[in-house]
C-alpha positions, -999 to +999 in steps of 0.1 A: -457+604+202-426+603+179-405+632+176-406+650+142-389+681+154-359+699+140-333+673+154-350+646+134-352+667+103-315+676+107-306+639+110-327+631+080-309+656+060-275+643+072-286+607+063-298+620+028-263+637+023-246+605+035-267+583+011-262+608-017-224+607-011-224+570-010-243+567-042-218+591-058-188+570-045-206+539-058-209+555-093-173+566-093-162+531-082-182+515-110-168+540-135-132+532-123-140+495-125-153+500-161-120+519-170-100+490-154-120+465-176-114+485-208-076+490-199-073+452-192-090+444-225-066+467-242-036+450-226-050+416-235-052+427-271-017+440-271-004+409-254-022+387-280-007+408-308+027+405-293+023+368-290+011+366-326+042+386-336+064+363-318+049+333-334+053+348-369+090+357-361+095+322-347+081+307-379+103+330-400+133+319-380+124+283-384+121+288-422+154+305-422+170+276-402+156+250-426+169+270-455+203+272-440+203+235-431+193+227-467+220+250-480+246+233-458+234+199-469+238+209-505+272+223-498+282+192-480+269+171-508+288+192-533+320+189-513+317+152-510+311+148-547+342+170-554+362+148-530+349+116-550+359+132-582+393+142-570+398+107-557+388+093-590+411+116-609+439+107-586+432+069-589+431+074-628+464+093-626+480+066-605+466+038-629+480+057-659+513+061-641+516+025-633+506+015-668+533+038-682+559+022-659+548-012-668+550-004-706+585+012-700+595-021-683+580-042-712+598-020-737+631-023-718+627-062-715+617-063-753+649-043-761+671-065-740+655-096-756+661-081-790+696-074-782+702-110-770+686-124-801+709-102-823+739-113-801+729-149-806+726-144-844+760-129-846+775-158-829+759-183-851 
């Protein structure tokens, strides 16, 4: 006949306590895992928000770089145009100077020719 005496009852109570304690630990473990899942989801959201912020900042920097590049290109074109204009003014100045010199030489030669003509007329 199986023993149902005080020892068995004491062991049953000990097992019940052990099972209750294990059930409590399991609940605590599940609660801890849920807290970890919630915390991880929060971290993932923060990470995604940070990544989006970085994408926005990068796009802003790219726009600034493009604007800066366009500004530099405009300044470079303006500088080149200014150089061309300066070169054209210088060329025109040189042409005018050469024309002036040529005209002075023509005038000088005409004056000498006129003087020679007058000399020849006096001799005749």
